[in-house]
PAVEX-781686 format. One record per atom (N, C-alpha, C, CB): y, z, x; residue in one letter; residue number from 1. Coordinates in Angstrom, 3 decimals, m for minus. Glycine has a CB too. Layout:
+----------+----------+----------+--------+-----+
:        y :        z :        x : residu : num :
+----------+----------+----------+--------+-----+
:        Y :        Z :        X :      a : NUM :
...
+----------+----------+----------+--------+-----+
# end
This chain:
+----------+----------+----------+--------+-----+
:        y :        z :        x : residu : num :
+----------+----------+----------+--------+-----+
:   69.148 :   62.018 :  m16.853 :      x :   1 :
:   69.215 :   61.770 :  m15.431 :      x :   1 :
:   70.617 :   61.256 :  m15.105 :      x :   1 :
:   68.117 :   60.758 :  m14.982 :      x :   1 :
:   71.195 :   61.767 :  m14.075 :      x :   2 :
:   72.521 :   61.338 :  m13.637 :      x :   2 :
:   72.357 :   60.517 :  m12.366 :      x :   2 :
:   73.471 :   62.562 :  m13.400 :      x :   2 :
:   72.973 :   59.332 :  m12.352 :      x :   3 :
:   72.950 :   58.451 :  m11.187 :      x :   3 :
:   74.389 :   58.148 :  m10.802 :      x :   3 :
:   72.150 :   57.133 :  m11.477 :      x :   3 :
:   74.631 :   57.935 :   m9.520 :      x :   4 :
:   75.965 :   57.585 :   m9.044 :      x :   4 :
:   76.063 :   56.081 :   m8.831 :      x :   4 :
:   76.296 :   58.336 :   m7.739 :      x :   4 :
:   77.262 :   55.573 :   m9.048 :      x :   5 :
:   77.554 :   54.166 :   m8.783 :      x :   5 :
:   77.910 :   54.046 :   m7.305 :      x :   5 :
:   78.722 :   53.628 :   m9.704 :      x :   5 :
:   77.321 :   53.057 :   m6.610 :      x :   6 :
:   77.630 :   52.894 :   m5.191 :      x :   6 :
:   78.953 :   52.142 :   m5.006 :      x :   6 :
:   76.486 :   52.148 :   m4.474 :      x :   6 :
:   79.331 :   51.910 :   m3.748 :      x :   7 :
:   80.616 :   51.275 :   m3.435 :      x :   7 :
:   80.732 :   49.859 :   m3.989 :      x :   7 :
:   80.820 :   51.243 :   m1.940 :      x :   7 :
:   79.608 :   49.213 :   m4.257 :      x :   8 :
:   79.623 :   47.853 :   m4.796 :      x :   8 :
:   79.493 :   47.829 :   m6.313 :      x :   8 :
:   78.506 :   47.038 :   m4.178 :      x :   8 :
:   79.503 :   49.005 :   m6.950 :      x :   9 :
:   79.423 :   49.083 :   m8.408 :      x :   9 :
:   78.005 :   49.045 :   m8.953 :      x :   9 :
:   80.200 :   47.969 :   m9.008 :      x :   9 :
:   77.020 :   49.280 :   m8.101 :      x :  10 :
:   75.621 :   49.204 :   m8.523 :      x :  10 :
:   75.059 :   50.573 :   m8.875 :      x :  10 :
:   74.779 :   48.570 :   m7.433 :      x :  10 :
:   74.073 :   50.545 :   m9.762 :      x :  11 :
:   73.313 :   51.740 :  m10.122 :      x :  11 :
:   71.843 :   51.387 :   m9.945 :      x :  11 :
:   73.627 :   52.223 :  m11.602 :      x :  11 :
:   71.092 :   52.246 :   m9.286 :      x :  12 :
:   69.660 :   52.003 :   m9.098 :      x :  12 :
:   68.907 :   52.504 :  m10.322 :      x :  12 :
:   69.135 :   52.698 :   m7.804 :      x :  12 :
:   68.081 :   51.635 :  m10.906 :      x :  13 :
:   67.211 :   52.041 :  m12.014 :      x :  13 :
:   65.936 :   52.623 :  m11.407 :      x :  13 :
:   66.887 :   50.826 :  m12.977 :      x :  13 :
:   65.590 :   53.847 :  m11.756 :      x :  14 :
:   64.393 :   54.468 :  m11.181 :      x :  14 :
:   63.131 :   53.633 :  m11.432 :      x :  14 :
:   64.207 :   55.869 :  m11.758 :      x :  14 :
:   62.262 :   53.613 :  m10.432 :      x :  15 :
:   61.035 :   52.823 :  m10.516 :      x :  15 :
:   60.207 :   53.201 :  m11.738 :      x :  15 :
:   60.204 :   53.004 :   m9.251 :      x :  15 :
:   60.142 :   54.483 :  m12.077 :      x :  16 :
:   59.382 :   54.916 :  m13.252 :      x :  16 :
:   59.910 :   54.286 :  m14.529 :      x :  16 :
:   59.419 :   56.431 :  m13.375 :      x :  16 :
:   61.234 :   54.195 :  m14.661 :      x :  17 :
:   61.839 :   53.555 :  m15.837 :      x :  17 :
:   61.492 :   52.071 :  m15.859 :      x :  17 :
:   63.380 :   53.747 :  m15.839 :      x :  17 :
:   61.627 :   51.412 :  m14.692 :      x :  18 :
:   61.319 :   49.976 :  m14.622 :      x :  18 :
:   59.858 :   49.730 :  m14.982 :      x :  18 :
:   61.622 :   49.417 :  m13.210 :      x :  18 :
:   58.971 :   50.578 :  m14.488 :      x :  19 :
:   57.546 :   50.425 :  m14.796 :      x :  19 :
:   57.274 :   50.610 :  m16.285 :      x :  19 :
:   56.718 :   51.426 :  m13.989 :      x :  19 :
:   57.911 :   51.619 :  m16.908 :      x :  20 :
:   57.697 :   51.869 :  m18.340 :      x :  20 :
:   58.095 :   50.664 :  m19.187 :      x :  20 :
:   58.488 :   53.100 :  m18.788 :      x :  20 :
:   59.139 :   49.941 :  m18.757 :      x :  21 :
:   59.647 :   48.801 :  m19.524 :      x :  21 :
:   59.130 :   47.463 :  m19.018 :      x :  21 :
:   61.150 :   48.796 :  m19.494 :      x :  21 :
:   58.303 :   47.489 :  m17.980 :      x :  22 :
:   57.747 :   46.250 :  m17.446 :      x :  22 :
:   58.778 :   45.390 :  m16.737 :      x :  22 :
:   57.118 :   45.461 :  m18.550 :      x :  22 :
:   59.799 :   46.016 :  m16.162 :      x :  23 :
:   60.856 :   45.281 :  m15.462 :      x :  23 :
:   60.451 :   45.104 :  m14.003 :      x :  23 :
:   62.228 :   46.023 :  m15.571 :      x :  23 :
:   60.477 :   43.854 :  m13.551 :      x :  24 :
:   60.132 :   43.528 :  m12.170 :      x :  24 :
:   61.399 :   43.152 :  m11.407 :      x :  24 :
:   59.095 :   42.374 :  m12.115 :      x :  24 :
:   61.345 :   43.210 :  m10.086 :      x :  25 :
:   62.474 :   42.792 :   m9.257 :      x :  25 :
:   62.807 :   41.341 :   m9.585 :      x :  25 :
:   62.155 :   42.963 :   m7.734 :      x :  25 :
:   64.077 :   41.066 :   m9.835 :      x :  26 :
:   64.531 :   39.716 :  m10.158 :      x :  26 :
:   64.560 :   39.399 :  m11.640 :      x :  26 :
:   63.667 :   38.734 :   m9.478 :      x :  26 :
:   64.008 :   40.280 :  m12.490 :      x :  27 :
:   64.023 :   40.038 :  m13.941 :      x :  27 :
:   65.449 :   40.097 :  m14.478 :      x :  27 :
:   63.134 :   41.069 :  m14.675 :      x :  27 :
:   65.780 :   39.245 :  m15.454 :      x :  28 :
:   67.104 :   39.327 :  m16.080 :      x :  28 :
:   67.176 :   40.531 :  m17.018 :      x :  28 :
:   67.423 :   38.026 :  m16.854 :      x :  28 :
:   68.348 :   41.147 :  m17.079 :      x :  29 :
:   68.578 :   42.300 :  m17.949 :      x :  29 :
:   69.793 :   42.044 :  m18.825 :      x :  29 :
:   68.769 :   43.592 :  m17.119 :      x :  29 :
:   69.775 :   42.582 :  m20.033 :      x :  30 :
:   70.959 :   42.580 :  m20.891 :      x :  30 :
:   71.732 :   43.850 :  m20.597 :      x :  30 :
:   70.577 :   42.482 :  m22.415 :      x :  30 :
:   73.027 :   43.719 :  m20.374 :      x :  31 :
:   73.905 :   44.869 :  m20.183 :      x :  31 :
:   74.970 :   44.775 :  m21.264 :      x :  31 :
:   74.542 :   44.903 :  m18.727 :      x :  31 :
:   75.010 :   45.771 :  m22.141 :      x :  32 :
:   75.925 :   45.754 :  m23.279 :      x :  32 :
:   76.697 :   47.061 :  m23.356 :      x :  32 :
:   75.160 :   45.510 :  m24.588 :      x :  32 :
:   77.844 :   46.999 :  m24.028 :      x :  33 :
:   78.618 :   48.200 :  m24.335 :      x :  33 :
:   78.480 :   48.458 :  m25.820 :      x :  33 :
:   80.125 :   48.047 :  m23.919 :      x :  33 :
:   78.070 :   49.665 :  m26.175 :      x :  34 :
:   77.933 :   50.083 :  m27.572 :      x :  34 :
:   78.709 :   51.377 :  m27.731 :      x :  34 :
:   76.420 :   50.266 :  m27.988 :      x :  34 :
:   79.933 :   51.248 :  m28.246 :      x :  35 :
:   80.794 :   52.424 :  m28.359 :      x :  35 :
:   81.161 :   52.919 :  m26.976 :      x :  35 :
:   80.104 :   53.542 :  m29.168 :      x :  35 :
:   80.820 :   54.167 :  m26.681 :      x :  36 :
:   81.124 :   54.737 :  m25.366 :      x :  36 :
:   79.907 :   54.732 :  m24.440 :      x :  36 :
:   81.644 :   56.159 :  m25.522 :      x :  36 :
:   78.929 :   53.882 :  m24.744 :      x :  37 :
:   77.695 :   53.819 :  m23.950 :      x :  37 :
:   77.489 :   52.422 :  m23.368 :      x :  37 :
:   76.481 :   54.215 :  m24.811 :      x :  37 :
:   76.899 :   52.395 :  m22.201 :      x :  38 :
:   76.444 :   51.145 :  m21.596 :      x :  38 :
:   74.934 :   51.127 :  m21.749 :      x :  38 :
:   76.883 :   51.018 :  m20.074 :      x :  38 :
:   74.397 :   50.062 :  m22.340 :      x :  39 :
:   72.947 :   49.959 :  m22.491 :      x :  39 :
:   72.420 :   48.844 :  m21.597 :      x :  39 :
:   72.559 :   49.702 :  m23.971 :      x :  39 :
:   71.277 :   49.094 :  m21.017 :      x :  40 :
:   70.600 :   48.120 :  m20.166 :      x :  40 :
:   69.203 :   47.950 :  m20.732 :      x :  40 :
:   70.566 :   48.574 :  m18.651 :      x :  40 :
:   68.818 :   46.708 :  m20.998 :      x :  41 :
:   67.490 :   46.451 :  m21.551 :      x :  41 :
:   66.948 :   45.146 :  m20.986 :      x :  41 :
:   67.534 :   46.399 :  m23.100 :      x :  41 :
:   65.623 :   45.003 :  m20.970 :      x :  42 :
:   65.050 :   43.742 :  m20.506 :      x :  42 :
:   65.556 :   42.595 :  m21.373 :      x :  42 :
:   63.506 :   43.797 :  m20.528 :      x :  42 :
:   65.905 :   41.492 :  m20.737 :      x :  43 :
:   66.371 :   40.322 :  m21.488 :      x :  43 :
:   65.179 :   39.702 :  m22.204 :      x :  43 :
:   67.063 :   39.277 :  m20.547 :      x :  43 :
:   65.315 :   39.507 :  m23.476 :      x :  44 :
:   64.283 :   38.865 :  m24.283 :      x :  44 :
:   64.855 :   37.559 :  m24.812 :      x :  44 :
:   63.803 :   39.794 :  m25.455 :      x :  44 :
:   63.988 :   36.604 :  m25.023 :      x :  45 :
:   64.457 :   35.368 :  m25.637 :      x :  45 :
:   64.967 :   35.696 :  m27.023 :      x :  45 :
:   63.333 :   34.292 :  m25.692 :      x :  45 :
:   66.116 :   35.138 :  m27.369 :      x :  46 :
:   66.732 :   35.390 :  m28.671 :      x :  46 :
:   67.115 :   34.071 :  m29.316 :      x :  46 :
:   67.970 :   36.305 :  m28.532 :      x :  46 :
:   67.039 :   34.067 :  m30.642 :      x :  47 :
:   67.440 :   32.894 :  m31.412 :      x :  47 :
:   68.923 :   32.620 :  m31.165 :      x :  47 :
:   67.157 :   33.100 :  m32.932 :      x :  47 :
:   69.247 :   31.384 :  m30.851 :      x :  48 :
:   70.621 :   30.995 :  m30.573 :      x :  48 :
:   71.514 :   31.132 :  m31.812 :      x :  48 :
:   70.660 :   29.564 :  m30.058 :      x :  48 :
:   70.926 :   31.110 :  m33.007 :      x :  49 :
:   71.708 :   31.170 :  m34.243 :      x :  49 :
:   71.899 :   32.591 :  m34.766 :      x :  49 :
:   71.044 :   30.336 :  m35.304 :      x :  49 :
:   70.829 :   33.398 :  m34.802 :      x :  50 :
:   70.932 :   34.719 :  m35.442 :      x :  50 :
:   70.675 :   35.891 :  m34.495 :      x :  50 :
:   69.964 :   34.797 :  m36.585 :      x :  50 :
:   70.190 :   35.619 :  m33.287 :      x :  51 :
:   69.943 :   36.692 :  m32.333 :      x :  51 :
:   68.573 :   37.340 :  m32.437 :      x :  51 :
:   70.969 :   37.728 :  m32.498 :      x :  51 :
:   67.726 :   36.882 :  m33.355 :      x :  52 :
:   66.392 :   37.449 :  m33.522 :      x :  52 :
:   65.582 :   37.285 :  m32.240 :      x :  52 :
:   65.664 :   36.784 :  m34.706 :      x :  52 :
:   64.731 :   38.274 :  m31.949 :      x :  53 :
:   63.844 :   38.170 :  m30.786 :      x :  53 :
:   62.503 :   37.547 :  m31.159 :      x :  53 :
:   63.621 :   39.549 :  m30.166 :      x :  53 :
:   62.352 :   37.158 :  m32.406 :      x :  54 :
:   61.104 :   36.523 :  m32.855 :      x :  54 :
:   61.211 :   35.005 :  m32.709 :      x :  54 :
:   60.787 :   36.905 :  m34.333 :      x :  54 :
:   61.377 :   34.569 :  m31.483 :      x :  55 :
:   61.565 :   33.154 :  m31.176 :      x :  55 :
:   60.240 :   32.418 :  m31.311 :      x :  55 :
:   62.146 :   32.971 :  m29.755 :      x :  55 :
:   60.273 :   31.281 :  m31.997 :      x :  56 :
:   59.048 :   30.502 :  m32.182 :      x :  56 :
:   59.146 :   29.099 :  m31.593 :      x :  56 :
:   58.717 :   30.407 :  m33.651 :      x :  56 :
:   60.358 :   28.644 :  m31.294 :      x :  57 :
:   60.510 :   27.288 :  m30.777 :      x :  57 :
:   61.652 :   27.242 :  m29.767 :      x :  57 :
:   60.764 :   26.289 :  m31.928 :      x :  57 :
:   61.529 :   26.314 :  m28.818 :      x :  58 :
:   62.593 :   26.067 :  m27.843 :      x :  58 :
:   62.904 :   24.586 :  m27.848 :      x :  58 :
:   62.186 :   26.548 :  m26.414 :      x :  58 :
:   64.179 :   24.265 :  m27.728 :      x :  59 :
:   64.598 :   22.869 :  m27.647 :      x :  59 :
:   65.811 :   22.801 :  m26.734 :      x :  59 :
:   64.920 :   22.279 :  m29.065 :      x :  59 :
:   65.695 :   22.038 :  m25.651 :      x :  60 :
:   66.776 :   21.891 :  m24.677 :      x :  60 :
:   67.300 :   23.253 :  m24.218 :      x :  60 :
:   67.919 :   21.064 :  m25.276 :      x :  60 :
:   66.378 :   24.118 :  m23.848 :      x :  61 :
:   66.685 :   25.472 :  m23.357 :      x :  61 :
:   67.366 :   26.361 :  m24.386 :      x :  61 :
:   67.558 :   25.382 :  m22.144 :      x :  61 :
:   67.228 :   26.047 :  m25.660 :      x :  62 :
:   67.761 :   26.878 :  m26.745 :      x :  62 :
:   66.580 :   27.407 :  m27.543 :      x :  62 :
:   68.755 :   26.071 :  m27.666 :      x :  62 :
:   66.598 :   28.703 :  m27.849 :      x :  63 :
:   65.510 :   29.351 :  m28.581 :      x :  63 :
:   65.883 :   29.447 :  m30.058 :      x :  63 :
:   65.207 :   30.762 :  m27.996 :      x :  63 :
:   64.891 :   29.255 :  m30.944 :      x :  64 :
:   65.125 :   29.293 :  m32.391 :      x :  64 :
:   64.006 :   30.091 :  m33.062 :      x :  64 :
:   65.205 :   27.849 :  m32.983 :      x :  64 :
:   64.386 :   30.974 :  m34.013 :      x :  65 :
:   63.394 :   31.760 :  m34.756 :      x :  65 :
:   62.883 :   30.953 :  m35.955 :      x :  65 :
:   64.005 :   33.116 :  m35.230 :      x :  65 :
:   61.838 :   31.441 :  m36.599 :      x :  66 :
:   61.210 :   30.730 :  m37.718 :      x :  66 :
:   62.179 :   30.535 :  m38.879 :      x :  66 :
:   59.975 :   31.490 :  m38.198 :      x :  66 :
:   62.948 :   31.572 :  m39.225 :      x :  67 :
:   63.879 :   31.454 :  m40.351 :      x :  67 :
:   64.941 :   30.393 :  m40.091 :      x :  67 :
:   64.547 :   32.798 :  m40.627 :      x :  67 :
:   65.523 :   30.409 :  m38.913 :      x :  68 :
:   66.563 :   29.428 :  m38.595 :      x :  68 :
:   65.971 :   28.029 :  m38.450 :      x :  68 :
:   67.298 :   29.824 :  m37.306 :      x :  68 :
:   64.741 :   27.935 :  m37.950 :      x :  69 :
:   64.081 :   26.640 :  m37.848 :      x :  69 :
:   63.886 :   26.036 :  m39.233 :      x :  69 :
:   62.729 :   26.776 :  m37.125 :      x :  69 :
:   63.445 :   26.843 :  m40.188 :      x :  70 :
:   63.291 :   26.363 :  m41.567 :      x :  70 :
:   64.633 :   25.941 :  m42.150 :      x :  70 :
:   62.654 :   27.449 :  m42.449 :      x :  70 :
:   65.665 :   26.716 :  m41.892 :      x :  71 :
:   67.003 :   26.389 :  m42.375 :      x :  71 :
:   67.482 :   25.064 :  m41.788 :      x :  71 :
:   67.988 :   27.512 :  m42.027 :      x :  71 :
:   67.216 :   24.853 :  m40.512 :      x :  72 :
:   67.589 :   23.591 :  m39.872 :      x :  72 :
:   66.837 :   22.417 :  m40.485 :      x :  72 :
:   67.319 :   23.657 :  m38.369 :      x :  72 :
:   65.555 :   22.612 :  m40.759 :      x :  73 :
:   64.758 :   21.547 :  m41.374 :      x :  73 :
:   65.305 :   21.184 :  m42.745 :      x :  73 :
:   63.287 :   21.972 :  m41.489 :      x :  73 :
:   65.661 :   22.211 :  m43.537 :      x :  74 :
:   66.226 :   21.951 :  m44.869 :      x :  74 :
:   67.552 :   21.204 :  m44.758 :      x :  74 :
:   66.426 :   23.274 :  m45.641 :      x :  74 :
:   68.393 :   21.622 :  m43.822 :      x :  75 :
:   69.694 :   20.973 :  m43.637 :      x :  75 :
:   69.531 :   19.529 :  m43.188 :      x :  75 :
:   70.536 :   21.742 :  m42.618 :      x :  75 :
:   68.548 :   19.276 :  m42.330 :      x :  76 :
:   68.331 :   17.923 :  m41.821 :      x :  76 :
:   67.820 :   16.984 :  m42.902 :      x :  76 :
:   67.353 :   17.950 :  m40.663 :      x :  76 :
:   67.101 :   17.520 :  m43.884 :      x :  77 :
:   66.534 :   16.660 :  m44.928 :      x :  77 :
:   67.511 :   16.430 :  m46.080 :      x :  77 :
:   65.248 :   17.271 :  m45.464 :      x :  77 :
:   68.639 :   17.102 :  m46.075 :      x :  78 :
:   69.624 :   16.930 :  m47.157 :      x :  78 :
:   70.513 :   15.742 :  m46.911 :      x :  78 :
:   70.476 :   18.176 :  m47.311 :      x :  78 :
+----------+----------+----------+--------+-----+
# end
């Protein structure tokens, strides 16, 4: 599908695409550049240390995965 960028630099994501991905109006999105491509994906909570989306804990608005949480516990007890 080809879409045009408007005068303000915006691109409309088709409703069918938003529905398939569960994206609602106002949802945060990740916009990344990968080589010669721009990727847009729903923002998921990610571990602040490794980037994993398997977040199990939050502390002061920071997300942490199980592996990094265990690593932090080991470091704290040393």
